[in-house]
C-alpha positions in Angstrom: 101.9 70.7 112.2 103.2 74.0 110.7 101.1 73.4 107.5 98.0 73.0 109.7 98.7 76.4 111.3 99.4 77.9 107.8 95.9 76.7 106.6 94.1 77.8 109.8 95.8 81.2 110.0 95.4 82.0 106.3 91.7 81.1 106.3 91.1 83.2 109.3 93.2 86.0 107.8 91.3 85.9 104.5 87.9 85.9 106.2 88.6 88.5 108.9 90.6 90.6 106.5 88.0 90.6 103.7 86.7 94.2 104.5 90.3 95.5 104.6 91.1 93.7 101.3 88.1 95.4 99.6 89.2 98.8 100.9 92.8 98.3 99.8 91.6 97.0 96.4 89.4 100.2 95.8 92.2 102.6 96.9 94.7 100.6 94.9 92.4 100.8 91.8 92.5 104.6 92.1 96.2 104.6 92.8 97.4 102.5 89.9 94.4 101.2 88.0 95.6 97.7 88.7 95.7 96.9 92.4 96.8 93.3 92.3 100.4 92.4 91.3 101.3 88.9 90.1 104.8 87.7 89.5 106.6 84.4 88.9 108.7 83.3 91.9 110.8 80.3 92.8 109.2 78.1 95.4 109.7 74.8 97.2 112.0 72.4 95.4 112.7 75.3 92.9 109.2 74.9 91.4 107.9 78.2 90.1 104.6 79.7 91.2 102.7 83.0 90.8 102.9 85.2 93.8 100.1 87.7 94.4 100.5 91.0 96.3 98.9 94.4 96.3 100.7 96.6 93.8 103.0 99.1 95.3 104.8 100.3 92.1 103.6 102.0 89.0 102.3 99.7 86.3 105.0 99.0 83.8 107.8 99.0 86.3 110.4 96.4 85.2 110.1 93.0 86.8 113.3 92.7 88.8 114.6 92.4 92.3 113.3 95.3 94.5 116.8 96.4 95.5 117.5 97.1 91.8 114.4 99.2 91.4 114.3 103.0 92.0 112.2 104.3 94.8 110.6 106.7 92.3 108.7 103.6 91.0 106.8 103.3 94.3 103.5 105.1 94.4 102.5 107.1 97.6 99.9 104.5 98.5 102.5 101.8 97.7 104.8 103.4 100.3 102.0 103.1 102.9 101.4 99.5 101.9 105.1 98.6 102.1 105.6 100.3 105.4 102.5 98.7 107.0 103.3 95.4 105.2 99.7 95.3 104.0 101.0 94.6 100.5 101.7 91.1 101.6 98.1 90.2 102.6 97.1 88.6 99.2 99.9 86.1 99.8 97.5 84.4 102.3 96.0 82.9 99.1 99.4 81.5 98.1 99.7 80.1 101.6 96.2 78.5 101.5 97.1 76.9 98.1 100.2 75.4 99.6 102.6 77.3 97.4 103.9 79.3 100.4 104.0 79.2 104.2 103.5 82.1 106.6 107.2 81.5 107.7 110.0 80.5 105.3 112.6 82.0 103.0 111.2 84.9 100.9 110.6 83.6 97.4 112.9 85.1 94.8 112.7 85.8 91.1 113.9 83.1 88.6 116.4 85.7 87.4 118.1 85.9 90.8 120.6 83.1 89.9 123.2 83.9 92.6 120.6 83.7 95.4 119.1 80.5 93.9 122.5 78.8 93.7 123.4 79.9 97.2 120.1 78.6 98.5 120.4 75.3 96.6 123.9 74.7 98.0 122.5 75.2 101.5 119.4 73.1 101.2 117.0 75.9 101.6 114.5 74.8 98.9 113.2 72.0 101.1 110.9 74.6 102.8 108.0 76.4 101.3 108.8 80.0 100.8 107.4 82.3 103.4 105.6 85.6 103.8 108.2 86.3 106.6 111.2 84.6 108.1 114.4 85.0 110.0 116.1 87.2 107.4 113.1 89.6 107.3 113.0 90.1 111.1 116.7 90.7 111.0 116.4 93.2 108.2 118.4 91.3 105.6 117.1 91.5 102.1 117.9 90.1 98.7 120.6 92.6 98.0 123.0 90.3 100.0 122.4 86.8 98.5 125.1 85.0 100.5 124.0 86.4 103.9 120.3 85.8 103.0 121.0 82.2 102.0 123.0 81.7 105.3 120.1 83.0 107.4 117.6 80.9 105.4 119.7 77.8 106.1 119.8 78.6 109.8 116.0 79.0 109.7 115.5 75.7 107.9 117.7 73.9 110.4 115.8 75.4 113.4 112.2 76.0 112.3 110.2 74.7 115.2 106.6 75.6 116.0 107.9 78.0 118.7 110.2 79.7 116.1 107.3 79.9 113.6 105.2 81.9 116.0 108.1 84.0 117.1 108.8 85.1 113.5 105.1 85.9 113.0 105.0 87.9 116.3 108.2 89.8 115.4 106.8 90.6 112.0 103.4 91.7 113.3 105.0 94.0 115.8 107.1 95.7 113.2 110.5 94.0 113.5 112.6 94.0 110.3 111.9 95.7 107.0 111.0 94.9 103.5 113.4 94.8 100.6 115.2 98.0 100.1 114.9 100.0 96.9 117.4 102.2 95.2 117.1 105.9 96.2 115.4 108.0 93.5 117.7 109.5 91.0 
């Protein structure tokens, strides 16, 4: 049932959001010259996939966990995208393709071995990774792998349709935050 809502909501989001996508692409083009960001992530059953987002960091920024990246790498427009969570909109395509869900554990990088091991031990990889989830609405990011895996496990064990819509509502109304970045040096 959740997959049906993923498909329905991502199709509606892509269609209704098309004018906004175009505006963000144009502004992003002027901001970085490359508005779309693609990155390999770890998905369901530990299969890799390519996540798409609007670019928020300067081109050439090292591909690593956000909490290990300096805030100086984020462009002014990127700060707006991150704060408004609009950088996540292209992930609706990942949801439609079945690589992600709207709700699930945030997909990590293949290099985040500590988090991957913690999630594997807790059975988290049975779910598709999500655009948002329990950890995000509670403000826990990938800088605390054990706590994140614990919350992901709790979400896996209790993900009902009601919880699914609750996480979406909390995210849409501004609850939680994105991954932290290191302060600028």
